[in-house]
Residue frames relative to the residue before (quaternion, step in Angstrom):
aa qw qx qy qz dx dy dz
M 1.0000 0.0000 0.0000 0.0000 0.00 0.00 0.00
K 0.5704 -0.6094 0.4242 0.3512 3.58 -1.08 0.70
K 0.1546 -0.7566 0.6285 0.0935 3.62 -1.01 0.78
T 0.0798 -0.8157 0.5726 0.0202 3.58 -0.90 0.87
L 0.8275 0.1711 -0.1877 0.5008 3.51 -1.04 1.00
A 0.5660 -0.6036 0.4484 0.3381 3.53 -1.09 0.62
A 0.5672 0.6199 -0.3739 0.3926 3.54 1.16 -0.58
L 0.6919 0.4944 -0.2798 0.4456 3.55 1.15 -0.49
L 0.6284 0.5708 -0.3341 0.4095 3.61 1.20 -0.20
V 0.1619 -0.7444 0.6405 0.0971 3.55 -0.55 1.16
T 0.3695 -0.8077 0.4214 0.1830 3.58 -0.34 1.27
A 0.6651 -0.4910 0.3735 0.4207 3.52 -1.33 0.25
A 0.5419 0.6229 -0.4092 0.3886 3.60 1.12 -0.43
L 0.5527 0.5980 -0.4024 0.4183 3.59 1.15 -0.51
A 0.7199 0.4233 -0.2629 0.4831 3.60 0.86 -0.85
G 0.7486 0.4471 -0.2401 0.4266 3.55 0.88 -0.96
A 0.8024 0.2959 -0.1643 0.4916 3.62 0.99 -0.73
A 0.5026 0.6787 -0.4239 0.3273 3.57 1.26 -0.23
Q 0.3106 -0.7061 0.6065 0.1928 3.43 -1.34 0.51
A 0.2722 -0.8003 0.5160 0.1383 3.58 -0.52 1.16
G 0.0811 0.7781 -0.6207 0.0528 3.57 -1.09 0.71
Q 0.3658 -0.6970 0.5591 0.2604 3.52 -1.22 -0.58
T 0.4494 -0.6686 0.5220 0.2801 3.54 -1.01 0.82
V 0.2137 -0.7620 0.5980 0.1273 3.53 -1.25 0.42
G 0.8378 0.2004 -0.1280 0.4915 3.56 -1.27 0.47
T 0.7912 -0.2761 0.2289 0.4953 3.54 -0.92 -0.96
E 0.3492 0.7746 -0.4743 0.2304 3.60 1.24 0.23
T 0.5787 0.5881 -0.3461 0.4466 3.53 1.17 -0.73
Y 0.6989 0.4655 -0.2600 0.4767 3.57 0.80 -1.05
D 0.6591 0.5292 -0.3137 0.4327 3.57 0.92 -0.96
L 0.6678 0.4834 -0.3046 0.4770 3.59 1.04 -0.75
L 0.7012 0.4832 -0.2752 0.4462 3.56 0.87 -0.96
F 0.7735 0.2478 -0.1147 0.5720 3.56 1.05 -0.85
K 0.0793 0.8347 -0.5365 0.0962 3.58 0.86 0.97
N 0.3932 -0.7231 0.5251 0.2164 3.53 -0.89 0.98
G 0.8085 0.3411 -0.2117 0.4304 3.55 -1.27 0.43
T 0.4183 0.7376 -0.4611 0.2615 3.61 1.22 0.10
L 0.7117 0.4174 -0.2633 0.4999 3.66 1.16 -0.28
D 0.4098 0.7512 -0.4480 0.2590 3.56 1.30 -0.10
A 0.7497 0.4204 -0.2155 0.4635 3.59 0.93 -0.96
V 0.5478 0.5893 -0.4074 0.4320 3.58 1.27 -0.01
A 0.4667 -0.7054 0.4636 0.2638 3.55 -0.74 1.13
P 0.5573 -0.6520 0.3905 0.3343 3.58 -0.93 0.82
E 0.6834 0.4695 -0.3036 0.4694 3.59 1.15 -0.42
A 0.5692 0.6135 -0.3633 0.4095 3.61 1.34 -0.09
T 0.2406 -0.7462 0.6055 0.1368 3.54 -1.36 0.31
L 0.2519 -0.7373 0.6087 0.1496 3.55 -0.92 0.92
V 0.0910 -0.8169 0.5693 0.0185 3.60 -0.79 0.94
Y 0.0813 -0.7894 0.6084 -0.0077 3.55 -0.85 1.08
S 0.3568 -0.6843 0.5865 0.2458 3.54 -1.19 0.57
R 0.0494 -0.7593 0.6422 0.0924 3.56 -1.25 0.46
E 0.0016 -0.7811 0.6234 -0.0348 3.53 -0.78 1.04
T 0.0440 -0.8062 0.5900 -0.0016 3.57 -0.83 0.98
E 0.0817 -0.7324 0.6725 0.0689 3.50 -1.35 0.61
N 0.0014 -0.8119 0.5771 -0.0883 3.57 -0.73 1.05
R 0.2035 -0.8020 0.5548 0.0875 3.57 -0.34 1.28
G 0.6198 0.5484 -0.3303 0.4538 3.58 1.28 -0.40
K 0.7769 0.0460 -0.0077 0.6279 3.57 1.19 -0.61
P 0.1854 -0.8687 0.4428 0.1218 3.59 0.50 1.16
E 0.6331 0.5679 -0.3317 0.4082 3.57 1.08 -0.74
S 0.6132 0.5814 -0.3430 0.4104 3.60 1.22 -0.42
G 0.5061 0.6477 -0.4226 0.3817 3.57 1.26 -0.34
P 0.7179 0.4040 -0.2583 0.5047 3.61 0.62 -1.03
R 0.6089 0.5656 -0.3643 0.4203 3.62 0.98 -0.65
D 0.8061 0.3428 -0.1431 0.4607 3.53 0.87 -0.98
S 0.5837 0.5682 -0.3826 0.4358 3.61 1.23 -0.03
G 0.3674 0.6974 -0.5463 0.2832 3.53 -0.94 0.91
E 0.5951 -0.5381 0.4385 0.4050 3.57 -1.11 -0.76
I 0.1859 -0.7311 0.6417 0.1380 3.55 -1.17 0.66
A 0.1196 -0.8071 0.5778 0.0203 3.56 -0.66 1.13
I 0.1486 -0.7544 0.6328 0.0909 3.54 -1.04 0.84
S 0.0261 0.7684 -0.6374 0.0506 3.57 -0.68 1.17
F 0.3988 -0.7310 0.5143 0.2053 3.55 -1.31 0.11
D 0.3948 -0.7013 0.5456 0.2338 3.53 -1.07 0.84
E 0.2364 -0.8194 0.5111 0.1070 3.52 -0.18 1.35
T 0.6263 0.5419 -0.3520 0.4362 3.63 1.19 -0.20
A 0.5595 0.6235 -0.3950 0.3771 3.57 1.20 -0.38
E 0.5857 -0.6000 0.4128 0.3558 3.55 -1.16 0.63
K 0.7499 0.1534 -0.1082 0.6343 3.57 1.19 -0.65
K 0.6429 -0.5551 0.3756 0.3707 3.56 -1.15 0.68
V 0.0810 -0.7958 0.5990 -0.0349 3.54 -0.76 1.20
A 0.2433 -0.7588 0.5893 0.1331 3.58 -0.87 0.99
E 0.1253 -0.7900 0.5992 0.0336 3.55 -0.83 1.04
L 0.2290 -0.7791 0.5747 0.1016 3.56 -0.77 1.16
Q 0.0109 -0.7856 0.6181 -0.0257 3.55 -1.11 0.87
F 0.2675 -0.7485 0.5863 0.1563 3.53 -0.99 0.88
R 0.1095 -0.8218 0.5590 0.0113 3.55 -0.74 1.10
Q 0.0418 0.7451 -0.6652 0.0235 3.51 -1.13 0.86
G 0.7900 -0.1751 0.0675 0.5837 3.54 0.05 1.33
E 0.8165 -0.1775 0.1594 0.5257 3.56 -0.72 -1.05
K 0.6000 0.5713 -0.3564 0.4319 3.59 1.25 -0.17
H 0.0083 -0.7997 0.5999 -0.0232 3.57 -0.76 1.01
R 0.0588 -0.8032 0.5927 -0.0069 3.54 -0.99 0.89
N 0.3863 -0.7318 0.5119 0.2307 3.60 -0.72 1.04
L 0.2441 -0.7922 0.5499 0.1021 3.54 -1.00 0.98
G 0.7396 -0.3551 0.2621 0.5081 3.58 1.17 -0.36
S 0.2939 -0.7177 0.5998 0.1968 3.53 -1.37 0.31
F 0.0890 -0.8015 0.5908 -0.0235 3.53 -1.04 0.90
P 0.5029 -0.6267 0.4778 0.3551 3.61 -1.06 0.59
A 0.4067 -0.7564 0.4536 0.2383 3.59 -0.60 1.09
S 0.5426 0.6549 -0.3917 0.3511 3.58 1.20 -0.48
V 0.6856 0.5045 -0.2846 0.4410 3.63 1.11 -0.65
G 0.6655 -0.4871 0.3032 0.4774 3.61 1.28 -0.16
N 0.7135 -0.4689 0.3376 0.3963 3.49 -1.39 0.00
P 0.3424 -0.7839 0.4778 0.1997 3.58 -0.62 1.10
M 0.3678 0.7440 -0.4799 0.2844 3.59 1.21 0.15
I 0.6239 0.5535 -0.3359 0.4377 3.56 1.04 -0.80
M 0.6511 0.5048 -0.3063 0.4769 3.56 1.03 -0.84
F 0.6591 0.5015 -0.3117 0.4657 3.58 0.90 -0.94
F 0.6290 0.5570 -0.3264 0.4331 3.58 1.01 -0.80
Y 0.7644 0.3756 -0.2487 0.4613 3.56 0.58 -1.02
E 0.6238 0.5322 -0.3649 0.4410 3.62 1.04 -0.53
T 0.6396 0.4930 -0.3379 0.4835 3.62 1.06 -0.66
V 0.6151 0.5278 -0.3603 0.4618 3.63 1.01 -0.60
V 0.6396 0.5283 -0.3114 0.4636 3.55 0.97 -0.87
R 0.6558 0.5145 -0.2948 0.4671 3.55 0.95 -0.91
D 0.7037 0.4776 -0.2721 0.4501 3.56 0.84 -1.03
M 0.6343 0.5237 -0.3292 0.4637 3.56 1.06 -0.75
A 0.6494 0.5069 -0.3290 0.4615 3.59 0.95 -0.79
E 0.6329 0.5302 -0.3411 0.4494 3.62 1.05 -0.77
I 0.7577 0.4284 -0.2125 0.4441 3.53 0.80 -1.04
A 0.7943 0.3276 -0.1458 0.4904 3.58 0.74 -1.09
G 0.4279 -0.6887 0.4795 0.3357 3.57 1.18 -0.38
G 0.5421 0.6220 -0.4412 0.3530 3.58 -1.21 -0.18
S 0.6512 -0.5432 0.3798 0.3698 3.54 -1.28 0.24
P 0.4094 -0.6938 0.5261 0.2726 3.61 -0.79 0.93
F 0.6050 0.5519 -0.3763 0.4333 3.62 1.09 -0.49
Y 0.6340 0.5165 -0.3201 0.4783 3.55 1.06 -0.82
I 0.6547 0.5227 -0.3075 0.4513 3.58 0.92 -0.95
R 0.6626 0.5253 -0.2827 0.4528 3.52 0.95 -1.03
N 0.6585 0.5037 -0.3096 0.4656 3.58 0.94 -0.81
R 0.6471 0.5112 -0.3283 0.4606 3.60 0.95 -0.79
V 0.6616 0.4860 -0.3081 0.4807 3.59 1.02 -0.80
K 0.6157 0.5506 -0.3294 0.4575 3.57 1.00 -0.77
D 0.6497 0.5179 -0.3074 0.4639 3.52 0.99 -0.93
A 0.6506 0.5323 -0.3178 0.4387 3.57 0.98 -0.79
L 0.6114 0.5839 -0.3353 0.4157 3.57 1.16 -0.59
I 0.7586 0.3231 -0.1991 0.5295 3.59 1.17 -0.39
Q 0.5321 0.5871 -0.4007 0.4599 3.55 1.31 0.50
P 0.6290 -0.4991 0.4090 0.4335 3.60 -1.21 0.32
A 0.0886 -0.8012 0.5917 0.0152 3.54 -1.04 0.83
E 0.5670 -0.5697 0.4626 0.3741 3.53 -1.27 0.38
M 0.0712 -0.8166 0.5725 -0.0187 3.55 -0.77 1.08
V 0.0499 -0.7862 0.6159 -0.0057 3.59 -0.93 0.96
E 0.2090 -0.7289 0.6380 0.1341 3.56 -0.94 0.94
G 0.1750 0.8006 -0.5595 0.1238 3.55 -0.89 0.90
E 0.4864 -0.6303 0.5006 0.3399 3.56 -1.12 -0.65
A 0.0769 -0.7645 0.6387 0.0416 3.52 -1.27 0.54
E 0.4344 -0.6731 0.5292 0.2797 3.53 -1.28 0.32
L 0.0062 0.7833 -0.6191 0.0565 3.51 -0.90 1.07
N 0.8303 -0.1519 0.0286 0.5355 3.55 -0.56 1.26
G 0.7681 -0.4066 0.1935 0.4552 3.55 0.84 1.01
E 0.6925 0.4234 -0.2814 0.5119 3.54 1.26 0.04
T 0.4475 -0.6821 0.5149 0.2633 3.54 -1.17 0.60
V 0.0255 -0.8121 0.5824 -0.0260 3.61 -0.73 1.04
P 0.5018 -0.6336 0.4861 0.3324 3.60 -1.14 0.53
V 0.0531 -0.7961 0.6028 0.0036 3.55 -1.02 0.83
T 0.2351 -0.7070 0.6458 0.1670 3.52 -1.37 0.43
T 0.1010 -0.7970 0.5947 0.0297 3.57 -0.86 0.99
L 0.1167 -0.7791 0.6143 0.0438 3.58 -0.83 1.05
T 0.1023 -0.7750 0.6215 0.0523 3.59 -1.02 0.83
L 0.1037 -0.7893 0.6052 0.0061 3.55 -0.83 1.11
R 0.1136 -0.7621 0.6350 0.0556 3.51 -1.16 0.74
P 0.1441 -0.8770 0.4478 0.0978 3.58 0.44 1.22
F 0.7633 0.3588 -0.2005 0.4984 3.66 1.10 -0.46
A 0.2849 0.7956 -0.4960 0.1995 3.63 1.29 0.23
D 0.7978 0.2378 -0.1243 0.5399 3.64 0.91 -0.82
D 0.3821 0.7384 -0.4896 0.2629 3.61 1.12 0.32
P 0.4725 -0.6974 0.4530 0.2919 3.59 -0.79 0.92
N 0.7169 0.4306 -0.2656 0.4796 3.62 1.20 -0.37
R 0.3502 0.8042 -0.4487 0.1710 3.57 1.28 0.03
E 0.6276 0.5585 -0.3520 0.4127 3.62 1.06 -0.57
K 0.6705 0.4783 -0.2854 0.4902 3.62 1.27 -0.38
M 0.5825 0.6601 -0.3350 0.3358 3.60 1.30 -0.08
K 0.4561 -0.7332 0.4233 0.2742 3.61 1.23 0.40
G 0.7776 -0.3023 0.1388 0.5336 3.56 0.96 0.95
F 0.6130 0.5790 -0.3543 0.4044 3.60 1.13 -0.51
G 0.4700 0.6322 -0.4745 0.3927 3.61 1.19 -0.04
D 0.7365 0.3662 -0.2128 0.5274 3.60 1.16 -0.52
L 0.2381 0.7944 -0.5214 0.2010 3.56 1.23 0.47
T 0.0887 -0.7578 0.6429 0.0667 3.57 -1.12 0.80
L 0.1564 -0.7425 0.6458 0.0853 3.52 -1.10 0.84
T 0.0007 0.8204 -0.5692 0.0537 3.62 -0.56 1.13
V 0.0419 -0.8029 0.5927 -0.0473 3.56 -0.63 1.23
T 0.1046 -0.7873 0.6062 0.0402 3.56 -0.81 1.08
M 0.0910 -0.8272 0.5501 -0.0703 3.52 -0.76 1.20
S 0.0848 0.7841 -0.6134 0.0430 3.59 -1.22 0.53
E 0.5224 -0.6122 0.4985 0.3222 3.50 -1.20 0.71
E 0.6394 0.5471 -0.3196 0.4355 3.63 1.13 -0.50
V 0.6467 0.4960 -0.3257 0.4793 3.63 1.25 -0.27
P 0.4557 -0.6598 0.5030 0.3224 3.65 -0.71 0.92
G 0.8044 0.2382 -0.1853 0.5118 3.58 -0.76 0.97
W 0.5372 -0.6816 0.3685 0.3332 3.63 1.31 0.00
Y 0.7777 0.3641 -0.2036 0.4703 3.62 0.77 -0.93
L 0.2460 -0.7492 0.5979 0.1440 3.57 -0.86 0.99
S 0.7922 -0.1357 0.0951 0.5874 3.57 0.98 -0.87
L 0.1094 -0.7518 0.6482 0.0523 3.49 -1.28 0.63
A 0.0583 0.8312 -0.5417 0.1103 3.61 -0.33 1.22
A 0.1095 -0.7405 0.6611 0.0510 3.51 -1.28 0.79
E 0.0767 0.7871 -0.6111 0.0345 3.52 -1.07 0.74
A 0.0634 -0.7621 0.6436 0.0310 3.52 -1.10 0.86
P 0.3760 -0.7402 0.4962 0.2540 3.65 -0.66 1.03
H 0.5627 -0.5659 0.4703 0.3767 3.53 -1.28 0.41
P 0.5188 -0.6796 0.4170 0.3083 3.63 -0.85 0.90
I 0.7560 0.3184 -0.2206 0.5277 3.63 1.15 -0.37
G 0.6807 -0.5181 0.2724 0.4405 3.54 1.22 0.42
G 0.6075 0.5490 -0.4175 0.3940 3.58 -1.28 0.04
A 0.8069 -0.2372 0.1939 0.5051 3.52 -1.22 -0.56
P 0.6269 -0.5485 0.3754 0.4064 3.63 -1.08 0.55
M 0.5457 -0.5953 0.4827 0.3389 3.49 -1.23 0.55
Y 0.8119 0.0083 0.0800 0.5782 3.53 1.01 -0.99
V 0.0459 0.7624 -0.6448 0.0304 3.58 -1.06 0.83
S 0.0056 0.7542 -0.6567 0.0013 3.53 -1.06 0.87
D 0.0274 -0.8173 0.5730 -0.0537 3.57 -0.53 1.21
M 0.0274 0.7747 -0.6309 0.0336 3.60 -0.59 1.16
R 0.0042 0.8165 -0.5719 0.0792 3.55 -0.79 1.09
F 0.5272 -0.6234 0.4866 0.3108 3.47 -1.19 0.72
E 0.2212 -0.8026 0.5464 0.0913 3.56 -0.74 1.12
R 0.7908 -0.2234 0.2372 0.5182 3.54 0.60 -1.16
L 0.3294 -0.6786 0.6145 0.2311 3.52 -1.39 0.28
E 0.1777 -0.7701 0.6070 0.0835 3.58 -0.58 1.13
S 0.3897 -0.7716 0.4524 0.2195 3.56 -0.60 1.19
G 0.4154 -0.7067 0.4953 0.2875 3.60 1.03 -0.54
Q 0.6431 0.5280 -0.3406 0.4378 3.60 1.19 0.03
């Protein structure tokens, strides 16, 4: 998949120098849904993320869902409100408004799109899928401390990897999604907290993955 900007490159040092561990208790949720991650972003600024998808189960959805997600702020609201918008060239589509005080809504957009995509490809109840993913958000997860490159500088990052269907009794019927991994890389040095949010499900008979969704921080537009 195409990678853009140095901000998107998690360096080899992450694998070579990182110390692996595991979150405990509610630490997974607290890291993924960290409060206050938009507090330092100026109200006139815009956070821009890329989203690229590949889908062997429904190939037409790749171009449909690839583009940019922009987070801007309603400066007229009494309290800071984050507004999500999906962009494909000149086409813009509003995705919703969220109170900025609770943190960056990209994490919600990420896991909800994975739930939707999995239901489209593998079938099954989206409610069942969503509940399994939600459960994974409050379970111990693989954690790696490492480094990434952001705008030409090396910054510390934390990467969490979740496998929501690893022990699911129905995993063999999920067309590769039984081995779904959700990987989120975060840093205090990244505006909005999230450097990347990725989902991947291998193809059940091998070869290229059945499904990939890759969301990455692109840039901070100052609005000036």
